[in-house]
LORO-87765 format. One record per residue (C-alpha): residue number from 1; residue in three letters; z negated, x negated, y negated. Coordinates in Angstrom, 3 decimals. Last residue first. Layout:
N
NUM ALA Z X Y $
...
END
This chain:
294
294 UNK -2.218 14.565 -55.015 $
293 UNK -0.647 11.348 -56.317 $
292 UNK -0.722 10.903 -60.099 $
291 UNK -4.500 10.920 -60.033 $
290 UNK -6.409 13.293 -62.333 $
289 UNK -7.994 11.930 -65.463 $
288 UNK -11.727 11.455 -65.272 $
287 UNK -13.921 14.394 -66.308 $
286 UNK -13.996 15.785 -62.759 $
285 UNK -15.302 12.495 -61.368 $
284 UNK -18.247 12.423 -63.784 $
283 UNK -19.102 16.018 -62.975 $
282 UNK -18.918 15.241 -59.245 $
281 UNK -21.086 12.133 -59.619 $
280 UNK -23.702 14.005 -61.644 $
279 UNK -23.799 16.846 -59.113 $
278 UNK -24.151 14.545 -56.085 $
277 UNK -23.069 16.811 -53.252 $
276 UNK -25.631 17.033 -50.522 $
275 UNK -24.767 15.371 -47.236 $
274 UNK -24.791 17.605 -44.188 $
273 UNK -26.701 15.798 -42.972 $
272 UNK -29.099 13.866 -45.212 $
271 UNK -28.312 10.193 -45.711 $
270 UNK -31.030 7.907 -44.457 $
269 UNK -32.564 5.404 -46.878 $
268 UNK -31.372 1.762 -46.773 $
267 UNK -32.962 -0.939 -44.601 $
266 UNK -30.391 -0.540 -41.830 $
265 UNK -27.647 -0.781 -44.467 $
264 UNK -27.949 -4.566 -44.666 $
263 UNK -27.928 -4.965 -40.894 $
262 UNK -24.864 -2.760 -40.459 $
261 UNK -22.964 -4.527 -43.251 $
260 UNK -23.752 -7.986 -41.881 $
259 UNK -22.686 -6.913 -38.381 $
258 UNK -19.511 -5.233 -39.688 $
257 UNK -18.517 -8.256 -41.784 $
256 UNK -19.006 -10.599 -38.819 $
255 UNK -16.954 -8.272 -36.600 $
254 UNK -14.234 -8.095 -39.250 $
253 UNK -13.966 -11.899 -39.387 $
252 UNK -13.849 -12.173 -35.585 $
251 UNK -11.199 -9.455 -35.397 $
250 UNK -9.122 -11.238 -38.058 $
249 UNK -9.107 -14.366 -35.906 $
248 UNK -8.211 -12.294 -32.855 $
247 UNK -5.357 -10.534 -34.654 $
246 UNK -3.873 -13.867 -35.795 $
245 UNK -3.957 -15.152 -32.234 $
244 UNK -6.519 -17.554 -30.773 $
243 UNK -6.359 -21.016 -29.183 $
242 UNK -8.310 -22.471 -32.102 $
241 UNK -5.465 -21.536 -34.449 $
240 UNK -2.328 -19.347 -34.589 $
239 UNK -1.408 -18.569 -30.975 $
238 UNK 1.604 -16.252 -30.865 $
237 UNK 1.289 -12.679 -29.643 $
236 UNK 2.172 -11.844 -26.038 $
235 UNK -0.685 -9.486 -25.174 $
234 UNK -3.283 -9.690 -22.411 $
233 UNK -5.781 -11.898 -24.251 $
232 UNK -5.177 -9.706 -27.311 $
231 UNK -6.922 -6.851 -25.500 $
230 UNK -10.276 -8.594 -25.926 $
229 UNK -10.069 -9.182 -29.687 $
228 UNK -8.748 -5.650 -30.195 $
227 UNK -11.737 -4.181 -28.366 $
226 UNK -14.288 -6.274 -30.263 $
225 UNK -12.773 -5.678 -33.717 $
224 UNK -12.268 -1.933 -33.246 $
223 UNK -15.815 -1.405 -32.014 $
222 UNK -17.227 -3.501 -34.870 $
221 UNK -15.204 -1.688 -37.540 $
220 UNK -16.174 1.710 -36.147 $
219 UNK -19.839 0.682 -36.262 $
218 UNK -19.320 -0.490 -39.853 $
217 UNK -17.926 2.936 -40.722 $
216 UNK -20.836 4.747 -39.082 $
215 UNK -23.259 2.587 -41.046 $
214 UNK -21.668 3.363 -44.413 $
213 UNK -24.203 5.880 -45.707 $
212 UNK -27.574 5.342 -44.045 $
211 UNK -28.110 7.481 -40.930 $
210 UNK -28.632 11.156 -40.115 $
209 UNK -27.068 12.090 -36.752 $
208 UNK -24.038 14.361 -36.926 $
207 UNK -21.542 11.488 -37.184 $
206 UNK -22.636 10.230 -33.768 $
205 UNK -20.603 12.896 -31.959 $
204 UNK -17.365 12.094 -33.793 $
203 UNK -18.089 8.382 -33.418 $
202 UNK -18.392 8.628 -29.625 $
201 UNK -15.352 10.903 -29.221 $
200 UNK -13.285 8.636 -31.482 $
199 UNK -14.406 5.590 -29.501 $
198 UNK -13.170 7.219 -26.289 $
197 UNK -9.830 8.113 -27.913 $
196 UNK -9.431 4.549 -29.169 $
195 UNK -10.349 3.087 -25.765 $
194 UNK -7.568 5.081 -24.145 $
193 UNK -4.959 4.401 -26.821 $
192 UNK -5.608 0.672 -26.684 $
191 UNK -5.286 0.504 -22.898 $
190 UNK -2.119 2.593 -23.062 $
189 UNK -0.635 0.209 -25.642 $
188 UNK -1.615 -2.669 -23.360 $
187 UNK 0.821 -1.497 -20.697 $
186 UNK 0.541 -4.859 -18.841 $
185 UNK 4.022 -6.011 -17.891 $
184 UNK 6.635 -5.532 -15.180 $
183 UNK 9.804 -7.694 -15.619 $
182 UNK 13.152 -5.968 -15.069 $
181 UNK 15.640 -8.212 -13.272 $
180 UNK 12.770 -9.841 -11.426 $
179 UNK 12.072 -13.583 -11.907 $
178 UNK 11.699 -15.238 -8.515 $
177 UNK 8.116 -16.062 -7.570 $
176 UNK 6.419 -19.437 -7.105 $
175 UNK 5.749 -20.120 -10.799 $
174 UNK 4.048 -16.740 -11.369 $
173 UNK 2.151 -16.995 -14.672 $
172 UNK 4.274 -19.648 -16.359 $
171 UNK 7.479 -18.294 -14.845 $
170 UNK 6.627 -14.809 -16.101 $
169 UNK 5.880 -16.108 -19.603 $
168 UNK 9.241 -17.890 -19.765 $
167 UNK 11.060 -14.756 -18.617 $
166 UNK 9.173 -12.772 -21.277 $
165 UNK 10.374 -15.217 -23.934 $
164 UNK 13.938 -15.001 -22.592 $
163 UNK 14.057 -11.218 -23.174 $
162 UNK 17.486 -9.622 -22.841 $
161 UNK 18.596 -11.136 -19.507 $
160 UNK 15.137 -10.517 -18.033 $
159 UNK 15.022 -6.816 -18.894 $
158 UNK 11.668 -6.119 -20.556 $
157 UNK 13.423 -4.720 -23.616 $
156 UNK 12.122 -5.087 -27.153 $
155 UNK 13.348 -1.827 -28.693 $
154 UNK 12.714 -0.325 -25.281 $
153 UNK 15.393 0.708 -22.824 $
152 UNK 14.232 -1.546 -19.961 $
151 UNK 10.555 -1.024 -20.806 $
150 UNK 8.650 -1.853 -17.615 $
149 UNK 5.169 -0.809 -16.564 $
148 UNK 2.281 -2.252 -14.561 $
147 UNK -0.104 0.300 -13.031 $
146 UNK -0.311 -1.414 -9.631 $
145 UNK -1.154 -4.810 -11.191 $
144 UNK 1.616 -7.415 -10.763 $
143 UNK 1.625 -8.741 -14.313 $
142 UNK 3.866 -10.012 -17.076 $
141 UNK 1.956 -10.194 -20.368 $
140 UNK 1.260 -7.254 -22.625 $
139 UNK 3.095 -4.486 -24.451 $
138 UNK 3.395 -4.434 -28.233 $
137 UNK 7.068 -5.361 -27.873 $
136 UNK 8.541 -2.215 -29.433 $
135 UNK 8.788 -0.151 -26.261 $
134 UNK 9.395 2.875 -28.485 $
133 UNK 7.449 5.341 -26.368 $
132 UNK 4.525 2.948 -25.880 $
131 UNK 4.506 1.935 -29.548 $
130 UNK 4.378 5.622 -30.508 $
129 UNK 1.483 6.093 -28.085 $
128 UNK -0.145 3.226 -29.985 $
127 UNK 0.044 5.306 -33.150 $
126 UNK -1.973 8.042 -31.475 $
125 UNK -4.731 5.567 -30.597 $
124 UNK -4.762 4.141 -34.129 $
123 UNK -4.940 7.633 -35.604 $
122 UNK -8.045 8.325 -33.511 $
121 UNK -9.624 5.064 -34.701 $
120 UNK -8.978 6.013 -38.317 $
119 UNK -10.172 9.596 -37.863 $
118 UNK -13.600 8.558 -36.582 $
117 UNK -14.126 6.315 -39.650 $
116 UNK -12.859 8.685 -42.363 $
115 UNK -16.078 10.557 -43.155 $
114 UNK -18.085 7.343 -42.903 $
113 UNK -15.712 5.678 -45.354 $
112 UNK -16.155 8.617 -47.722 $
111 UNK -19.936 8.237 -47.633 $
110 UNK -19.607 4.499 -48.238 $
109 UNK -17.421 5.040 -51.306 $
108 UNK -19.489 7.667 -53.134 $
107 UNK -17.042 8.785 -55.879 $
106 UNK -16.704 7.335 -59.385 $
105 UNK -12.976 8.068 -59.558 $
104 UNK -12.155 4.392 -60.165 $
103 UNK -14.477 3.383 -57.327 $
102 UNK -12.762 5.858 -55.002 $
101 UNK -9.332 4.464 -55.944 $
100 UNK -10.419 0.837 -55.619 $
99 UNK -11.925 1.458 -52.183 $
98 UNK -8.831 3.428 -51.183 $
97 UNK -6.570 0.492 -51.991 $
96 UNK -8.823 -2.037 -50.270 $
95 UNK -9.087 0.128 -47.159 $
94 UNK -5.336 0.764 -47.017 $
93 UNK -4.494 -2.929 -47.440 $
92 UNK -6.983 -3.950 -44.737 $
91 UNK -5.863 -1.303 -42.236 $
90 UNK -2.152 -1.938 -42.761 $
89 UNK -2.544 -5.680 -42.292 $
88 UNK -4.748 -5.105 -39.263 $
87 UNK -2.134 -2.910 -37.633 $
86 UNK 0.726 -5.426 -37.858 $
85 UNK 4.105 -3.716 -38.271 $
84 UNK 7.291 -5.293 -36.968 $
83 UNK 10.116 -2.803 -36.680 $
82 UNK 12.122 -0.945 -39.326 $
81 UNK 13.680 -4.182 -40.602 $
80 UNK 13.543 -4.781 -44.347 $
79 UNK 11.623 -8.047 -44.598 $
78 UNK 12.952 -9.564 -41.375 $
77 UNK 16.599 -8.645 -41.999 $
76 UNK 16.501 -9.942 -45.560 $
75 UNK 14.836 -13.258 -44.680 $
74 UNK 16.836 -14.027 -41.511 $
73 UNK 16.187 -17.498 -40.064 $
72 UNK 13.262 -18.410 -42.330 $
71 UNK 11.678 -14.981 -41.913 $
70 UNK 12.009 -15.294 -38.121 $
69 UNK 10.120 -18.599 -38.226 $
68 UNK 7.490 -17.031 -40.502 $
67 UNK 6.516 -14.596 -37.748 $
66 UNK 2.775 -13.989 -38.300 $
65 UNK 3.239 -13.988 -42.070 $
64 UNK 6.005 -11.389 -41.678 $
63 UNK 3.725 -9.235 -39.501 $
62 UNK 0.969 -9.396 -42.114 $
61 UNK 3.422 -8.345 -44.826 $
60 UNK 4.774 -5.415 -42.816 $
59 UNK 1.350 -4.025 -41.963 $
58 UNK 0.231 -4.366 -45.572 $
57 UNK 3.254 -2.494 -46.932 $
56 UNK 3.016 0.223 -44.254 $
55 UNK -0.706 0.733 -44.797 $
54 UNK -0.382 0.611 -48.585 $
53 UNK 2.099 3.485 -48.631 $
52 UNK 0.580 5.596 -45.852 $
51 UNK -3.045 4.926 -46.810 $
50 UNK -2.419 5.730 -50.469 $
49 UNK -0.811 9.045 -49.543 $
48 UNK -3.640 9.894 -47.126 $
47 UNK -6.295 9.026 -49.722 $
46 UNK -4.548 11.255 -52.246 $
45 UNK -4.335 14.101 -49.759 $
44 UNK -7.984 13.667 -48.765 $
43 UNK -9.285 13.959 -52.324 $
42 UNK -11.544 16.881 -51.431 $
41 UNK -14.746 16.425 -53.409 $
40 UNK -17.632 15.751 -50.989 $
39 UNK -19.806 18.471 -49.485 $
38 UNK -20.422 16.402 -46.329 $
37 UNK -18.943 19.127 -44.158 $
36 UNK -15.909 19.398 -46.473 $
35 UNK -15.251 15.642 -46.335 $
34 UNK -15.749 15.740 -42.572 $
33 UNK -13.139 18.453 -42.103 $
32 UNK -10.793 16.676 -44.540 $
31 UNK -11.134 13.504 -42.470 $
30 UNK -10.275 15.402 -39.285 $
29 UNK -7.083 16.864 -40.765 $
28 UNK -5.989 13.694 -42.591 $
27 UNK -6.384 11.608 -39.444 $
26 UNK -4.264 14.125 -37.551 $
25 UNK -1.594 14.033 -40.265 $
24 UNK -1.512 10.220 -40.300 $
23 UNK -1.304 9.935 -36.499 $
22 UNK 1.320 12.684 -36.185 $
21 UNK 3.478 10.870 -38.756 $
20 UNK 3.079 7.606 -36.845 $
19 UNK 3.952 9.455 -33.645 $
18 UNK 7.222 10.655 -35.185 $
17 UNK 8.045 7.240 -36.636 $
16 UNK 7.537 5.613 -33.244 $
15 UNK 9.586 8.255 -31.436 $
14 UNK 12.609 7.852 -33.684 $
13 UNK 14.675 10.619 -35.250 $
12 UNK 18.276 9.696 -36.037 $
11 UNK 20.414 11.119 -38.827 $
10 UNK 24.166 10.483 -38.432 $
9 UNK 24.745 13.935 -36.935 $
8 UNK 21.408 15.332 -35.898 $
7 UNK 19.786 12.783 -33.628 $
6 UNK 17.194 12.851 -30.878 $
5 UNK 14.036 11.121 -29.674 $
4 UNK 15.129 7.520 -30.192 $
3 UNK 12.824 4.792 -28.855 $
2 UNK 12.397 6.769 -25.618 $
1 UNK 10.951 4.719 -22.783 $
END
């Protein structure tokens, strides 16, 4: 794995940060295409900026909550370390922030969420490639499947003498086998990238079919919740309650929200494709003061 891509003097360029940047830029590109197709006002740059800031803050806070023992041992190091970002925290914070921004601007929230839905899952898949390159501990349990991988040079190494937790997991799963020097694990980041790219293709095709505003977004939410819930069974995250991890509990909540949202919107009128710009809404939005972030 390649946690560090290259360095120029004292400045280091990391693979995870690079892929995160690619993920945000790609999401911005596809979202702007959909915003233009739907004849919506182009506030993609503002949404991207809000998503980056709130996404990182939310991801860090959720990870800290998930690892309170590490916070107690090293508060400063845990809060300001470059690692440890929980996807769901970033997603929830970014969605709430953009919801408030779109509401403040008087713009059609559900229509914007539909425009962004395919891009979000695509960005997630690209971001997981960053996790794969960094070897940041997002990999899965020890395994003997033919496609198992090791991360000896990863941020969270799979070398036995560097990872006692992984050694413990290996002994639990394979009590009759000697612990290898470098423990093979499920490459769950590859699994997540693959299903993300498939879901992107499905959503990108489905976006052309007329449907009530917001339904495509709730479909994305359901697909993300189900797939993340299942992949968590192969990962090494701590059990929080009911034998489930934090991500699984959030997945259940998001799945319930997506089902309720889908059912409610099923009775709403279809949105024409491409969507017609709402002249009153656009005039109202243009009269509001411009955002500080553009």
